[in-house]
C-alpha positions as CSV (number, residue, x, y, z in Angstrom):
1,M,42.7,193.3,-48.6
2,K,40.8,196.1,-47.4
3,K,37.5,196.9,-47.9
4,K,36.2,199.9,-49.7
5,Y,32.8,201.3,-48.8
6,Q,30.4,203.0,-50.9
7,S,29.9,205.7,-48.2
8,E,30.1,206.0,-44.5
9,A,26.7,205.6,-44.0
10,L,27.0,202.3,-45.9
11,M,30.2,201.2,-43.8
12,V,28.4,201.6,-40.5
13,N,25.4,199.7,-42.0
14,H,27.7,197.0,-43.4
15,Q,29.7,196.6,-39.8
16,S,26.7,196.5,-38.1
17,A,25.6,193.4,-40.2
18,E,29.0,191.8,-39.8
19,S,28.5,191.9,-36.1
20,L,25.0,190.4,-36.2
21,F,26.6,187.9,-38.6
22,R,29.0,186.9,-36.1
23,L,26.5,186.6,-33.5
24,G,24.2,184.6,-35.9
25,E,21.5,186.5,-36.0
26,I,21.8,187.1,-39.8
27,S,22.3,184.4,-42.3
28,E,25.5,184.0,-44.8
29,A,23.0,185.0,-47.7
30,E,22.0,187.9,-45.8
31,M,25.5,188.8,-45.0
32,K,26.4,188.5,-48.9
33,E,23.8,191.1,-49.9
34,Y,25.3,193.5,-47.2
35,D,28.7,193.1,-49.0
36,E,26.9,193.6,-52.5
37,M,25.0,196.8,-51.1
38,C,27.6,198.3,-49.2
39,L,31.0,197.3,-51.0
40,V,32.4,198.9,-53.7
41,Q,32.6,196.1,-56.4
42,E,36.1,195.8,-58.0
43,P,35.5,195.2,-62.0
44,E,36.6,191.4,-62.9
45,E,38.5,192.5,-65.6
46,S,41.2,194.1,-63.8
47,Y,41.7,190.8,-61.6
48,H,41.7,188.7,-64.9
49,A,44.1,191.1,-66.5
50,E,46.5,191.1,-63.7
51,L,46.6,187.2,-63.9
52,S,47.0,186.9,-67.7
53,A,49.9,189.5,-67.2
54,E,53.5,188.3,-68.2
55,P,55.4,187.4,-64.4
56,E,57.8,190.1,-64.9
57,Q,54.9,192.7,-65.5
58,R,52.8,191.8,-62.4
59,Q,53.8,194.2,-59.4
60,S,54.6,191.7,-56.3
61,P,51.5,192.1,-53.6
62,L,54.5,192.7,-51.0
63,T,56.2,195.7,-53.0
64,L,55.6,198.9,-51.0
65,S,55.4,202.2,-52.4
66,F,56.3,205.3,-50.5
67,G,55.3,207.9,-53.1
68,N,59.0,208.2,-54.7
């Protein structure tokens, strides 16, 4: 899944935090705070609605759309 950032500045901030996390300089809890601050939060309803849809109504995650 591609990450969606709230702004370009927060994208740079988050990427720096990811580097620090990989180096062990910040904790997992601190990284989660950066996630909450920098990433666009998807509404949970859409995820649950997708799960409750009938199988024939769900879009396959492998379906590609070319704008046709």
